[in-house]
C-alpha positions as CSV (number, residue, x, y, z in Angstrom):
1,M,108.7,95.8,78.9
2,I,111.5,96.1,80.8
3,D,114.5,98.6,80.5
4,L,117.2,97.7,82.7
5,T,119.9,100.7,82.2
6,F,119.0,102.2,85.6
7,L,120.0,99.0,87.2
8,E,122.9,98.5,84.9
9,K,123.9,102.3,85.9
10,F,123.4,101.5,89.3
11,T,125.6,98.4,89.4
12,N,128.1,100.1,86.9
13,G,127.2,97.2,84.3
14,N,128.4,94.4,87.1
15,K,126.4,91.3,86.1
16,K,126.8,89.4,89.2
17,K,125.4,92.3,91.0
18,M,122.5,92.9,88.5
19,Q,121.7,89.0,89.0
20,R,121.3,89.8,92.8
21,Y,118.9,92.5,92.3
22,I,116.8,91.1,89.9
23,N,116.8,87.7,92.1
24,L,116.0,89.9,95.0
25,Y,112.7,91.4,93.1
26,L,112.0,88.0,91.8
27,G,111.9,86.4,95.5
28,I,109.7,89.6,97.1
29,A,107.5,90.6,94.4
30,P,105.0,87.5,94.4
31,G,104.8,87.5,98.0
32,T,103.9,91.2,98.1
33,F,101.3,90.5,95.4
34,N,99.5,88.1,97.4
35,K,99.5,90.3,100.3
36,M,98.1,92.6,98.2
37,E,95.6,90.6,96.9
38,Q,94.4,89.4,100.8
39,N,94.5,93.2,101.4
40,I,91.7,93.8,98.6
41,I,89.9,91.1,100.2
42,D,90.3,92.0,103.8
43,Q,89.5,95.6,102.5
44,D,92.4,96.8,104.6
45,W,93.1,100.1,102.8
46,D,96.3,100.9,104.6
47,Q,98.3,98.0,104.1
48,L,97.1,97.8,100.8
49,R,98.6,101.4,100.2
50,I,101.8,100.0,102.1
51,N,102.2,97.2,100.0
52,A,101.9,98.7,96.8
53,H,104.6,101.5,97.9
54,S,106.9,99.3,99.0
55,L,107.2,97.5,95.0
56,K,107.5,101.2,93.5
57,P,111.0,101.6,94.1
58,Q,111.6,97.9,93.1
59,A,109.6,98.4,89.7
60,D,111.5,101.4,89.4
61,Y,114.9,99.7,89.9
62,M,114.0,96.6,87.7
63,G,113.1,99.1,85.0
64,I,109.1,98.7,85.0
65,P,107.6,101.6,84.7
66,D,104.5,100.6,83.9
67,L,104.0,98.8,86.6
68,K,105.4,101.6,89.0
69,E,102.5,103.5,87.6
70,V,99.9,101.2,88.0
71,L,101.0,100.8,91.8
72,I,101.0,104.6,92.4
73,D,97.6,104.2,91.2
74,I,96.9,101.5,93.7
75,E,98.3,103.7,96.3
76,N,96.4,107.0,95.6
77,S,92.9,104.8,95.1
78,A,93.3,102.8,98.5
79,G,92.3,106.0,99.8
80,E,89.1,106.0,98.7
81,G,88.2,102.5,99.1
82,N,86.9,101.5,96.0
83,A,86.8,97.6,95.8
84,N,86.1,97.1,92.2
85,A,88.6,100.0,91.0
86,L,91.2,98.5,93.0
87,Q,90.7,95.1,92.1
88,G,91.1,96.1,88.6
89,L,94.3,97.8,89.4
90,Y,95.5,95.2,91.1
91,E,95.3,92.3,88.1
92,E,96.7,94.9,86.1
93,A,99.7,95.4,88.2
94,L,99.8,91.6,88.8
95,S,99.9,90.9,85.0
96,L,102.6,93.5,84.3
97,H,104.5,91.8,87.0
98,V,104.0,88.8,85.2
99,E,105.1,89.8,82.3
100,S,108.0,91.4,83.0
101,E,109.0,88.3,85.7
102,G,109.5,86.5,82.4
103,A,111.4,89.0,80.8
104,L,113.7,89.2,83.6
105,N,114.0,85.6,83.8
106,D,115.4,85.5,80.2
107,F,117.5,88.2,81.0
108,L,118.9,86.3,83.8
109,E,119.4,83.2,81.7
110,S,121.1,85.4,79.0
111,I,124.1,86.3,81.5
């Protein structure tokens, strides 16, 4: 589900830095997902695209490639404004985030 290889290299294996970056992601991502959900309700596709875009690098740093791919799909699909497709993509992204959130918390507890 998660692969912290990039983060480990990025922080030179410094566990405190890794912990700081993971906590930053865990602190920001839930709020961004809430915003994305509201964007879908409001059919604010431009803002949805911006919010999905903002999470992509964070998903990459956290080693969650499946989430990054779904965020790219959301970003690309937002231009089409298909609320049903975007709702499904959002739910998939949120599910991946929740799964990875558990794995990241487990990692934090182990260091």
